[in-house]
N, C-alpha and C positions, 0 to 999 in steps of 0.2 A: 114322708113323701106324699105329695098330692099331685094328682093329674087333673089339670084344669082345662075346661073347654070354653072357648070364647067365640062369639058369633060376630063376624064382621061382614056387613052388606049381604047378609043371608047365608054366608059361608061359615062352616065350623072349622076352628083351628085348635090344636091341642098344645098345651104347655106343661112341662114337668117342673114342679116346684119343690125344692128342698129347703127346710127351715131349721135353724139352729138357735137355741137359747143361749145368750151370752150375757152374763152378769145380770142386768136388769132389763134386757130387751132381747129382740130376736133379729137374726140376719137371714134374709131370704136370697136364694139363687134360683133363677128361672132359665129354662132351656126351651126353645121353640122346637116342636116336634113335627109340625106340618098338619095337613088336613086328615091324615089317616091315624086313627086311634091304635096305638101299639097293643099287641096281645100280651098276656101275662109274662111269658118267658122273654119276649123281646123287650118288654118294658123293664124287666129286671136287668137285662144286659145294658140297656140305655142308661138306666139309673146308676149302675156301677161305673160305667164309663164317665158319666157326668161327675161323679164324686172325684174321680181321678183328675178331671179337668179343673174342678174347684181347688183341689190341693195344689195343682200346678199354678193356677191363677194367684192364689194367696202367697205362695212361697217363691215362685219363679223357678221351681225345680220339680222334677218328677219323683216325689217322695213315694215310698211304698209303706204298707202297713201289714203287720203279721200278727202280733199278739193283741193288738187293738183294732177296732174297726176303722175304716176310712172316715166315717162320721166323727169318731173321737179324734182322729188325727186332724181333721178340719177344725174341730172345736179348739184344739190346742193353739192353732194358728190364729183363730179369731180372738181367743183370750190374749194371745201375745199382742195382737194389734190393739185390743182394748187397753192393755197395760201401757203400751207405748203412747197411745192417745192421751191417757191421763198423765203419764210422766212428762210428755212434751208440753202439757198445759201448765206445768209447775214453773215457778220462777227459777232463775239460775241458782239462787241460794237454796231454794227448796229441793232442787234436784241434787245438789251437792250434799245437803243434809241427809237426804234419803239414801244416797249411795254410801255415805259414811256409816250411817246407822245400820244399813243392811249388811255391809261388810263386817262390821263389829259384831253384830248378832250372829251371823253365820260362823265367824271365827270362834266366838264363845261356845256356841252350840256344838260345833264339830269337834272341839277339844273336850268339852265336858261329857259328850256322848261316850268318850273313851275313858272317862274318869280321870282325865288330866286335871291336876289341881290348879285351875286358874279361875279368876273372878271377872266380873264385868269391869271392875275398876282396873284390873291388870291389863285387859285388852284395850281399854280406853287410853290408859297411860302409854301403852306400847304404840298405839296409833299416833299419839301426840309427840312422843319423845323419839330421839334418834340415838342418843348416847346414855350411858349410866343406867342401864336397865337392870332390874332385878331378874333372877332366873325365871320367875313366872311371867314377867313382862317380855323376856327374851323369847320364851316359848310362844307367847302370843304374837310377838313381832314376826317370828318365822312363818307362822300361819298367815298372817296378814300379807307378808311378802309373796307367799304362794298364791293367795287370792289375786293379788296384782298380776301375777304371772299368767294365770288362766284367763285373764281379761284381754291378754294380747293374743291375737289370732295366729298362733304358731302351729304348724302341723305336728301331730303327735309322732314322736320318735323314741327310740330307746334312750338316747342321751337326754331328751327332754324329761322323760319319766324319771330317770335316775336323778336328774338335777332337782326335780320337784320334791322327790323323797329326801334328798340331802338337805333341801331348804327346811322342810318341816321337822326333820328329825336331828338337826345339827346339835341340839341340846341333849340328845340321848345317845352318846357315843357307843354305849354297849349294844345298841340296836343296829349297828352297821349302816349309818346314814348314807344313802346314795349307792348302796351295794345290794345285789341280789342275794337272797339267802343261800347258804351252802349246806343246810341241813333240813330234815323233815320238821314240819310244824303241825300242830293239832289244833283244831278249832273247838272252842267251848262256849257254852251258854249258861246263863244263870239258872239255878233251880232252887225253888223254895225249900226242898227237902235235903238239898246237898249244898252246903255253903261253899264248897270248893269248886262248884260248877260241874257240869258233865260235858263230855265230848259229844259234839253233834254228829249226825249220821252222814258226814261227808268229810273226807280226808284229802287235803290238797295234794297235788302231784309231787313226786320226788324232785329234789333240787336240781338234779341233772337234766330234767326235762324243761325247766323254766325258760332258758334262752330261746328254744324253738317255739314254745307256746306263746311267749311274749312277742316274738316276731310275727306269728300268725295273728295274734290279737291286734297288733298295731296295723298290720296290712288290712285286716277286716275293718277296723275303725276308720281308716283313711279312705276306704273305698265304699263303705256302706251307704246305701241310698234310703235307708229307713227314715221315717219321720223323726224329728229331733227328740221328742219325749221318749219314744221307744228306743232309739239309738242310745240316748243317755243312760237309760235304765239297764240296757244290755251291756253297755260299757262297764257300768258298775258291777253287774253280775259276772261277766266274763273275767274281769281283772280280779275280783274277789275270789273266784274259783281257782285261779292260778296261784293267788297269794304269793307274789314274788318276793316279798320282803319279810324280815324277821318280825317287824312291828310297823305300825302305821299304815297297814293295808287299807282299812276302811276309810281312813282319812284321805288317802290318795284316791280311792274310788269315788268319794264324794266330791273331791276336787275335779276329777275327770268327768264325772257326771255333769257338773256345772260348766266345765269348759265346753263340752259338747253342746250345751244349750246356749251359752254365751256366743259361741262361734256362729250360731244361727239367729242371733238377734233376740233370744229369749232372756228373761230376767233370771237373776240368781235365785235358786230354790233351796231353802233350808230343809233338805230332805230328811234330816234326822231330828227335826223339831219335836215330833212325837216319838221319843226314843224307843219305848217298848214296842210300839207298832212297827217302827222301822226295822228293829232287830228281828221281829217275828216274820215280816215280809221277806227280809233278806235270807234268814236261815231256812225258812220254809221253801224258798225258791231253790236254794242249792241242795238241800237235803232231798227234795223230790225231783230235782232236775227240771223244774218248771219256772223258767225265767219270767214267764208271763205274770206270775204272782207279784214280782217286784215291779214289773212294768205297770201293772194296774194300780199298785200302791203309789208309784211315782206320779202317774197321771192324776190320781185323786188329790195328792198333796199339791201338785202344781196348780190345778184348777182352784183349789181352796185358797191358796196363798195369793194368787192373782186377784181373786174375788175380794179377799180381805183388804188388799192394797187399794183397789179401786173404790171400795165402799168407805174405807178410812179417809181416803183423799176427798171424797164427796162431803163427809162429815166436817172435815177441817175447813172446806170452802164455805159451808153453811154458817160455821161459827164466825168466820171473818166477814 
């Protein structure tokens, strides 16, 4: 934050300037304050209000921020705009190739994160083929179909959530695809000294509580005015804490994480790209009841992946 003074025809005027570093440049926002220099407390209030105005200007909505600062929320929108600028500069064929590659990579990563036995070739074949799929290709196809579903701007509902689960788990009949769990589940994490893994210090609610908790979660999601990155991460956190299904919960969480972003014009984020760091952020957040840990991890991954896309795009242009 910088308070600048300008002299015009012998008169002094003050301007507030907020600057944000985006990829390889900076974006500045300036607010005219008048001829009176604001005092410390007043300047702080003006600055905070200005941040809210910038958020609304960039998004067209009155987003709020809780676990992250308004400056970080602004930065996510500036990175979104930088992403879209690069994406729109691509040829139609380039855009299509990027979308396909991104979808395939997300599908592969989100499945292998859970040790589902599929390969890149399986996912590519599943994308290409419509019939005569192997089991591994069918599992991949189910996730590809789910990714297509979250790209459609449908309001979150219980039926939508159950349908999404049925889609991704239809090849795992013993896991009750499309149905809420009817028994207690326990969450475990890997441990080097215990090959059977250990239960984490958080136990999901009893099955009888799930319908009400799910209803509250959906109501929150549809009404929340949080900035998209924070809302996406909290969507993941809240649904994971409920753990409504016997299996496939993290896969559903990652899908809804991205649905929340896609609905607001953000790109698909491969949130579990760094598997161990992702697991640590998620488990630490639920064990300590600190969702901000997952929010901050999500923010970092989003900024990193957008930066990688824009820089890779620039390298390709220089080569051609």
